[in-house]
N, C-alpha and C positions, 0 to 999 in steps of 0.2 A: 773211578768204583772204590778206591781205596783211600780216602783222602786222608786218612789218619794210619797209614802204615805203620806199624810193622808188618814184614812180607811174613806169609804164611809159609810151612816148612817145606822144602825142597822137595821132600817125597809126597806131596799131597796127591799127585796123580800117578797112576801106573799106566803100562801099555794095556793090560788086561780089564782095567776098570774104566767102565764106561763115563766120560765127561759129563758131571753133573748138571751144570749151567742153571743152577739153582735161581739165579737172579733173572733169566730169561723165562723160566717156567713160572715163577710167579708173576711176571708182568704179561704173559700170553692172554688171559682171559680179557685184562681192559684193552689190551691191543687188539684183539679180534672184535671188539665191541666197537673200538673206535672206526676199524675199517670198515665194518658193516654198515656204520651210520654213513660215512662216507660215500660209500656206493651205493647205499639208497639214494642219497641226494642226488648223485651223479645219474643213475638209473631214471629216476622221475623227471629231471630237468631235461625239457625237449630240445634244449638248444646245445646239448653235450653229446658228445659220440665216443666212440671207443678209445679215442686218443685222451679224452678227460678221464676216462676210467683207469688207462694206463698212467697218466701221471697222478692219481690218487693213490693208485696201489704201490706206485715206485716210492710214493713219499712215506707210507706207511711200513713198507718193507725197508727201508733206509732205518728206521727207528729200531726195528725189531733186529735188523742185521747188525747193527751197531753195538747193541748190548750183547748180542752173541758172540761178536768178535772181540769185545772186550773181557768177556768173560775167558774166552778161549786164550786169548792171549796171555792173561794173568795166569793161566794154568800152566802154558808153556814156561812163561818164565819161573814160576816156581818149581817146574820139574828141571830146569837146566841145572847140570852140574856146574860145580865151582872151579871151572878149567879156565886158564889164561885163553882168550880166543886168538892170540895170537902164536904163542909157543907151545900151548897144550898143556903145561905143567899146572898141578895143581896150586890153587890160591890160598892165602892165609888173613887173618886179621880182618876177618868179614864184619863188615859193618852194616848196620841196620837199613832197611829198605828206604830207597828215595823214589818219589814218584815221577815217572815219566809222561807227558802229554803229547800225543802226535796225531796228525790228519791222517785218516784213512778214506776208504772208499765211500764209506758210510757215517762218515763225520769224526769228530774228536773222540780219541779213547786214551784211558790212562791205566798206566800198570805200574805196580810197586816191585821194584828188584833191587838186591842187595850188590853192594861193591866189595870188593875184596883185593888184598894185595898179592902182586906176581913178585917173586924175589928175582926170577931171571930176568923181567922186562924192566924191573925196578918201577912199576906204575901201579895205578889204581885201575882196576878192571871192573867191568858190568858185563859179566858172560851173557846175561839175558838178551842184552841189546844185541849182540852177534846172532844170536839164537833167532830174534825176532826179525832180522834182516833190518834192522834200524840205522846200520853204520855209526859211524863218530860224530857227525855232525847234523845228517839230516832229520828234521822234525815231519818227516812223513813215511807213510808204510810203504813197502815194496810196491804194492798195487799204485800208489799214488806216484811214486818215483817212476814207474814203467808209462803212467800216464803223461806225465810231464816231458820225458824223454821222446816219447813217440810223437806225441802231439806236435813239439817243437821242431823236430825233425822234418814235419811235414808243412807246419803253419807257421807264419810270424808270431811272434810271441803275444803280440796284443790280440791276434785274431785267435790263437789257441787258448788264451786264458778264459775269452767269453764261450768257445765252442765247449770247452771241458767244464766250465760251470752248468752250462745249458744241458748238456748230454749225460755228465757223470755227478752234477751236483757238488763238485769240488770246487772251492774258492781258492783259487792261486793267483795271488798279484801279480803282476808282469814282472815286477823285478825279481820276486820269489821264484817265479817259473822260470825265468831266463838263467838265475844262479842253478836252479836245480837241473835243468837240462844239461848245461856245460859241465856240473858235476857227473852226471852219469855219461857224457860224451868223454870225459878225461878216463873214467872207468873203463869205457870201451877201447880207447888208445891203448890202455895197459893190459888189457884183455887180448886185444890184437896181436899186440906185441908177445906175448906169452904163446898164444897158439900159432902165432908164424914160425917162433922158435921150435916148439914142439914139432912143426912139418919136417924138419931138418933131422929129426931123431925117430926111432922106430915107434914111438909113441903117435905120431903123425898117423899112422894108418888108420886109427879111429876117427880122424876128420874128414876121410876122403868120404865121397859120394857113396850111397848103399850100395849101388851094382859092383863097386870094386872092393868094399869090406867083405861081402858076403862070398867073394873069390869065384863068383859063378863064370862057366866058361862062355866068355865073350869073345865075339867075332874079332879079328885086328881093326882097329879103329884109329880115325886121323883126330887129334885135339886141335883145335880151332882156337887162335888168339887174336883179337883187335885191340888196336891202341891208339889213344887220342890224347888230346888237351884241350881244355877251354880256359876262358879268363874270370875273373872274381875280382870283385873292387872291395878293398881293405881300407881300413883307417889306419893311420901311423902316427907317428910323435910329430909329425909336421902337419897334422889335419888343420884346415882351417888359415893356413898360412900359404895357401898358393900362389895369391899375389905377391906375396915377399919372395918365395922361392923364384918366381918367373923373371921378377925384377932383378935377382941375383944372377939371372943366367940359367936358372936350374928347372926344368920342366918336371912337376910334380909326378912322381910314378905310383898310380893309384892301382893299376890294374897287376894281376900276378897270375900265373898258370897254376891251373889244377890239372893233373896227372890222372889218367884212367886208362882200364883194360878191361875186356870182359873174357872169357875163355868156355868152351863147351865142346862136347863130342859130337864131330859130324853128324852121329846116328840121332843126337837131340834136336836137328835142325829138321822141320816138318812144315806143312803147310795146311792152313784153315780150307774148310770147305769152299771158300772165296778165290783159293790160290795164293794166298798172302802168306809171305814165309813167316814161321814162329818159331822159336827156341824154346824148347820145353824145359830144359834144366840148364842152367849156366851160373858161373862164379862173377862177381863185380869185384874191381878194386877202384878205389878213388881216394886220391890222398893231394893235399898241399903241400907234403914234406918234402917233394923236389924228385927227381929222376932217378936218385939211388933209393929213394924210400919206395916208389914204384916198381923198381927193378927188384926189391926182396919181396914187397908184398904179392906181385905177380907171380913170382918163382912159387910161393907159399900156395896161392890160389889155384894155379895151374897143377901143381901136385896134388891137391884135393881131388882134382878131375881127371886124375889119369896121366901127368906128364911121365911119370916114370914107367908107365905101362902102355904108352901110345906107340903104335907102328909108325907113326908119322905126326908130325907136327908142322903146321901152317899158321904164318902170321900175316895178317891182311891190314894195311895200315895207308896213310898218304905219304907223301914224299919226305915227311920232314926228317932229318938228318939225324937227329937225337933218336929218334923211334928204332933205326934200323942199327944204330952204333949199340943201343941196348939189347936188341935182337942178338946182335952178332957177339956180344959178350955173355948174356946170361942164357940164351937159346941158341948156340952155335948149330945145332942139329936140325932146326927148323928150316923149312922151305919159307921163302919170301914172296908177298904179292902185293903190288901197288894196287891201292883202290881204282877200280875201273873209272868211276865217276870223275876221280882227281885228273886221273890221265885225261879223259876227254875234255876238262876243263882246258888242260893247256894246250891241247889241240885247237880249241875253240878260239883261244886267245891269239894263236898263230893266223888262225882264219882272218879273224876281225882285224889284225894288225894288218894283213897285206891286202884285204878287199873290203874292209869297212864292217862295222857291227851289224848284224842281222841282215845282210845283201844276199841276194840270190847268189851272187858270185862267191861268196863267203861258204855259203852252204853248197854250192857244187864242188869248189875244191876241197871241202872237208869231208862229203861222204866217203869216196873211196878209202882216206885215210882212216877214218872210223872203223870201217868194215876190216883193214888192216889189221887194226888194232885189237878189235874184238877176236880176230881169227887168229891172235896170237904170232903175226907176221912182224915181228920187232926189226929185224934185218931190212927187209923191205920197205918198211915204215921210214926206217932212218934213211935210206938211199933215195925215197920219195923227199923228203925235207931238206936233204942236202942238194937235189936238185933245184928247189925252188928258190936257193940261195942266188941263182945264176940273175945277174943284173939288176938286184936289189939296191936301194938307197942306204945310206947308213946306218939310219933309224932302225928301219923293218929289217934290216940285215943283222943288225946287233940283237933285235929281239929274237928272231928266228935261230940264231946260233945259241943263244941262251935256252931256248926249247930243245934245240937238239941236245947240247950238253944234259939237260933234263933227262929226256928218253934213253940217251946213251948211259947215264948212270944207273938208271932202272932197268935196263935191258932185260937182265935175268929175272924181274919181277913181272913180265908182262904176257904170263902164261895162261891166257883168259881162256884159250880153248880147249884146253887140256883140263882146268878147272873146272869149266861148263860140263865137260864129259863125265868128271868123277862128282857131279852134284856140290861142288864146293861153292862157298861165298866169293863172288867175284869182287865184291865191294865191303867194306866196313860201316855198311848200314846199321848194324847190331848196336856198335859202339857209338855211332853218330847219333842214334836214338837214345841210347843210355846218358850221353852227355846233355843232350836237351833235357831230358828228365829231371835230372840232377838240379840244371839251371832253371826250372820252372820254379825251385824253392830258393835258390840262391842269388839269381839275378832278377828278383822281382822288384820294380820301381821303389825307390826309398831304402833298398837294402844296402848297409855296408857292415864288412865284416873286420874281425882282427883275424891273424894267422892261427892264433890259438883257439878263437872260438868256431871258425870255420872248419878247421880239422876236427874239432870234436864231434861237430854235427855231421860231417861228411860221414865219420866212423860209424856213429849210430844209423844214419840212413844205410851204410854198405853192410852193417850188421844185420839189419831187417829184410835186406834183399837177398842176402845169403842164406837166410834160414838159420842165423846163429843166435837169434833174439833171447833164446833159453840160456845162453852163457852169460847174460846180463842179469835176465830175471829168469831163475830156476822154475818159479810157479806157473809159467805159462804151458810147462809139461812139454806133449810132443807138437804143440801147434808150431806150423812151419808156413809161413806167409810166403815163402817162395814158390809152394805147391797150390795156391790158391788161385 
């Protein structure tokens, strides 16, 4: 728009004066004529439908929207005070404007903006770049940055590139799209760290769910947390050298743990009309950063959902030792429950070891034990399992002794009868489902990751699920995907 910069004065626009958009106003008559001609052709074409009309209008609207955006962006750049966007100090030694072209939702736009020197930072700054949301290295508007982040968190890069071009009309080559999505993921990680740190201070109250922020009189509630993990495949410095590693006696380690959790108030657990359990509002945590990272992120997320106000805290998970160590360390006040499905699996394993897989004898032996399990009769269950040891050969006896040890270790976590009476979840199905949903993106055929790359995209997806997308892209306003 300004091929020959210099920049206009910084005081060109004011809050009280309407934005002139002179270029747009002068272009509107010709634009209207072209649109009318296009629509006339489409209306008269018997083979075209409303979809064709939509395509023609969308194409013409992009043309005028790009012009309006360019003028408005230039006006915003002109009105930006010459203050350092990093330290806030006034700038000096102003230099004449340099143009910058970047891709927007409506096509490329060009703005002219000055540079000036920051004495405190000892660096040249372009305050208008920060005001426009362009960042230090991005060649894309905030709208396109969001498109890149959201699409790649949902789709493989190749598919995302084609979908974006088709639906948004923005051409983002695969390599560029991948690079921009990773950049946004790293921004999300930094923002996550800042938000989680704030949850340990008085500022954290602003992040709590709305009902807690309003300080409404709430009935005493139970906060439920479910914890689990799943595997992701990653490339490393030994990629492509698997044969050499095996020849040297080392098995390549390509699969690594992703740790996750979800938390919600028991009152948010409801049922659909068909009777299927559904959670109305909950928080998510998912990280490749290890158990310590999960521990701190889960504490912050649980605090947002009322950990400090809860009358009772319940953790439901499978029998993994690391989970219960984490709970004992970070949530010592919580009640603990072993996932009922996993407990039943262990009983099935005993029945099959003793009587054969799928046999009527195995089912008959198992039926009363399952009833005892669901009725919370842990001591009676253990007594019956010990009675079954009599007369067993060495191999099935060793198997049964291991399972007895399993139930002995989890004896205090088998309160299924009381949990059912209180309307609490007996299993960690909500977390199992969440892991599966993440895996649909990260474990597609042909998908290989690096720890830095998968953590960045996991963070983006979790921001989206938690309704904190606006922390990364303020232009989305009050939109909250978690409530849709």
